[in-house]
C-alpha positions as CSV (number, residue, x, y, z in Angstrom):
1,M,0.0,0.0,0.0
2,R,2.8,2.4,0.9
3,L,4.5,1.6,-2.5
4,I,1.2,2.5,-4.3
5,K,0.9,5.8,-2.4
6,I,4.5,6.7,-3.3
7,S,3.9,5.7,-6.9
8,I,0.7,7.9,-7.1
9,L,2.6,10.8,-5.5
10,V,5.4,10.5,-8.0
11,L,2.9,10.4,-10.9
12,L,1.1,13.4,-9.5
13,T,4.4,15.3,-9.2
14,L,5.4,14.3,-12.8
15,G,2.0,15.4,-14.0
16,V,2.1,18.8,-12.4
17,G,5.7,19.2,-13.8
18,Y,4.4,18.2,-17.2
19,L,1.6,20.7,-17.1
20,I,3.9,23.5,-16.0
21,A,6.3,22.7,-18.8
22,L,3.5,22.5,-21.2
23,A,2.1,25.8,-20.1
24,F,5.6,27.3,-20.6
25,F,6.2,25.8,-24.0
26,L,2.7,26.7,-25.3
27,K,3.8,30.3,-25.5
28,G,5.3,32.5,-28.1
29,T,7.0,35.9,-28.1
30,L,5.4,39.1,-29.2
31,V,7.7,41.9,-30.1
32,V,6.4,45.4,-30.7
33,K,8.6,47.9,-32.6
34,P,7.0,51.4,-32.8
35,S,8.2,54.0,-35.3
36,V,8.5,56.6,-32.6
37,S,9.6,56.5,-29.0
38,G,7.7,57.1,-25.7
39,V,4.6,55.2,-26.7
40,N,1.9,53.3,-24.7
41,V,1.3,49.7,-25.8
42,L,-1.9,47.8,-24.9
43,I,-1.8,44.1,-25.5
44,D,-5.2,42.6,-24.9
45,K,-5.9,44.3,-21.5
46,K,-2.4,44.8,-20.2
47,E,-0.8,48.2,-20.8
48,Y,2.9,49.2,-21.0
49,K,3.6,52.9,-20.7
50,D,6.2,55.2,-22.1
51,I,8.3,52.6,-23.9
52,D,10.5,52.5,-27.0
53,S,10.1,48.8,-27.8
54,L,8.6,45.7,-26.2
55,G,9.2,42.0,-26.2
56,I,7.1,39.7,-24.0
57,K,6.0,36.1,-23.7
58,V,2.3,35.6,-24.6
59,R,0.0,32.6,-24.7
60,V,-0.6,30.9,-28.0
61,G,-3.4,32.4,-30.0
62,S,-4.6,35.8,-31.2
63,H,-3.8,39.1,-29.5
64,K,-5.0,42.7,-29.9
65,V,-2.2,45.2,-30.1
66,K,-2.8,48.9,-29.7
67,V,0.1,51.5,-29.8
68,S,-0.7,55.1,-29.0
69,R,1.1,58.5,-28.4
70,D,-0.2,62.0,-28.1
71,G,-0.2,63.8,-31.4
72,Y,-0.4,60.5,-33.4
73,V,-3.1,58.3,-34.9
74,D,-3.5,55.1,-32.9
75,F,-2.0,52.0,-34.4
76,E,-4.1,48.8,-33.9
77,E,-3.6,45.3,-35.2
78,T,-4.6,41.7,-34.2
79,V,-1.9,39.1,-34.6
80,G,-1.6,35.4,-34.1
81,V,1.2,33.8,-32.1
82,G,2.1,30.1,-32.4
83,I,4.1,27.8,-30.1
84,G,7.6,29.1,-29.7
85,E,7.0,31.6,-32.5
86,V,8.5,35.1,-32.4
87,V,6.1,37.6,-34.0
88,E,7.2,41.2,-34.7
89,V,4.7,44.0,-35.0
90,N,6.1,47.1,-36.7
91,A,3.8,49.8,-35.5
92,A,4.1,52.8,-37.9
93,L,2.5,55.8,-36.2
94,N,1.5,58.8,-38.3
95,L,0.9,62.3,-37.1
96,N,-2.7,63.3,-36.6
97,Q,-4.1,66.3,-38.5
98,E,-3.6,68.7,-35.6
99,S,0.1,67.8,-35.3
100,K,0.5,68.1,-39.0
101,D,-1.2,71.5,-39.0
102,K,1.0,72.8,-36.1
103,Q,4.2,71.8,-37.9
104,V,3.0,73.8,-40.9
105,I,2.0,76.8,-38.7
106,E,5.3,76.9,-36.9
107,K,7.3,76.9,-40.1
108,L,5.0,79.4,-41.7
109,G,5.3,81.7,-38.7
110,K,9.0,81.5,-38.7
111,D,9.4,82.0,-42.5
112,F,6.9,84.9,-42.6
113,V,8.4,86.8,-39.7
114,E,11.9,86.5,-41.1
115,A,10.7,87.6,-44.5
116,W,8.7,90.5,-42.9
117,Y,11.7,91.8,-40.9
118,N,14.5,91.2,-43.4
119,Y,14.8,94.1,-45.9
120,A,17.0,96.7,-47.3
121,T,14.0,99.1,-47.5
122,Q,10.3,98.4,-47.1
123,T,9.5,100.8,-49.9
124,D,11.1,98.4,-52.5
125,P,8.4,96.7,-54.6
126,S,10.4,93.5,-54.3
127,Y,9.8,93.5,-50.5
128,L,6.0,93.4,-50.9
129,A,6.4,90.7,-53.6
130,K,8.4,88.7,-51.1
131,I,5.9,88.7,-48.2
132,K,2.7,88.7,-50.2
133,P,2.7,84.9,-50.9
134,F,2.5,84.2,-47.1
135,M,-0.7,86.2,-46.6
136,I,-4.4,85.9,-47.2
137,D,-5.8,88.4,-49.8
138,S,-7.5,90.5,-47.1
139,F,-4.3,91.0,-45.0
140,Y,-4.3,94.8,-45.5
141,E,-8.0,95.3,-44.7
142,P,-7.6,95.9,-40.9
143,T,-7.7,99.7,-40.3
144,E,-4.3,100.0,-38.6
145,Y,-2.5,98.6,-41.7
146,V,-4.7,100.4,-44.2
147,A,-4.1,103.8,-42.4
148,K,-0.6,103.5,-41.1
149,H,1.5,100.4,-41.6
150,R,1.3,99.1,-45.1
151,P,4.9,98.2,-46.1
152,Q,4.9,100.4,-49.2
153,D,4.1,103.4,-46.9
154,F,7.0,102.9,-44.6
155,K,9.6,105.7,-44.8
156,D,13.2,105.9,-43.5
157,Q,13.2,102.5,-41.9
158,P,16.7,101.1,-41.2
159,A,17.7,98.0,-43.1
160,L,17.1,94.9,-40.9
161,S,18.5,91.4,-40.7
162,T,16.3,89.1,-38.6
163,K,16.2,85.6,-37.3
164,V,13.4,83.9,-35.4
165,L,14.3,82.6,-31.9
166,S,11.1,80.7,-31.1
167,V,7.5,80.0,-32.3
168,E,4.8,79.2,-29.7
169,I,1.4,78.3,-30.9
170,T,-1.1,79.8,-28.5
171,N,-4.4,78.9,-30.2
172,Y,-5.5,76.3,-32.7
173,S,-8.6,75.1,-34.4
174,Q,-9.1,73.3,-37.7
175,S,-9.5,76.7,-39.5
176,E,-7.7,79.3,-37.4
177,A,-4.6,79.6,-35.3
178,S,-2.3,82.1,-33.6
179,A,1.3,82.0,-32.4
180,V,3.7,84.2,-30.6
181,V,7.0,84.6,-32.5
182,E,10.1,85.8,-30.8
183,R,12.6,87.5,-33.1
184,E,16.1,89.1,-33.0
185,S,16.5,91.9,-35.4
186,T,19.8,93.6,-36.2
187,D,20.1,97.1,-37.6
188,V,22.4,96.5,-40.6
189,G,23.8,100.0,-40.4
190,T,24.7,100.2,-36.7
191,G,24.8,96.5,-35.8
192,K,22.4,97.2,-32.9
193,K,20.3,94.2,-31.9
194,K,16.8,94.1,-30.6
195,V,14.7,91.2,-29.4
196,G,11.0,91.5,-29.6
197,K,7.8,89.4,-30.0
198,V,4.9,89.5,-32.5
199,R,1.6,87.7,-32.5
200,V,0.8,86.2,-35.9
201,S,-2.7,85.0,-36.7
202,F,-3.4,82.3,-39.4
203,S,-6.3,81.1,-41.4
204,K,-6.7,78.0,-43.4
205,V,-7.8,78.8,-46.9
206,G,-8.8,75.6,-48.7
207,N,-6.0,73.2,-47.7
208,K,-3.4,75.9,-47.2
209,W,-2.5,77.9,-44.1
210,L,-1.9,81.6,-44.6
211,V,-1.1,84.6,-42.4
212,R,-4.1,86.7,-41.6
213,Y,-2.6,89.4,-39.4
214,L,0.5,90.4,-37.5
215,D,0.5,92.4,-34.1
216,L,3.4,93.8,-32.1
217,I,3.4,92.6,-28.5
């Protein structure tokens, strides 16, 4: 009887060991490789935050993978993983429309302000021709510019060389935006430098962002 009990115990131990080994080997490896860093990965119901890449053991079968990051369109895919298989998911994240717009707005603000404040003389017709493509057709309608500050009316302005130091978007919608642009302008004649800020307003005309207005701050 004692021998039988020992035999049963041995069989049970072997059985448990077999099941543990079986559970281990009935897994595969899922590797997630995002196209950008600092993403959140959701595999089925388990989340991994702020990672650059991920490799984990998963049970055999299908798994839902979701990769997300602020400013990007979520990536989602369902993949199957076999026994001992290594499955790679290359998660290509694309900028969402707001992020794309903001990239365009930042570049437009920089290029426009540098064009606006770089000139030998503001009365030169070539100056207006240079800045006009940045602007909506009604740019000169606001009273202040019509009455005082149209570039062709400027007199005795010193030649300026300007570089933009920063662009900060302060307001955004799908059709309008505004940004504060910090610039450093140098008087070409004296070499004197001046740092200042302007507020630039933008409108989306069709599929193109254009400058609507410029204010000194």
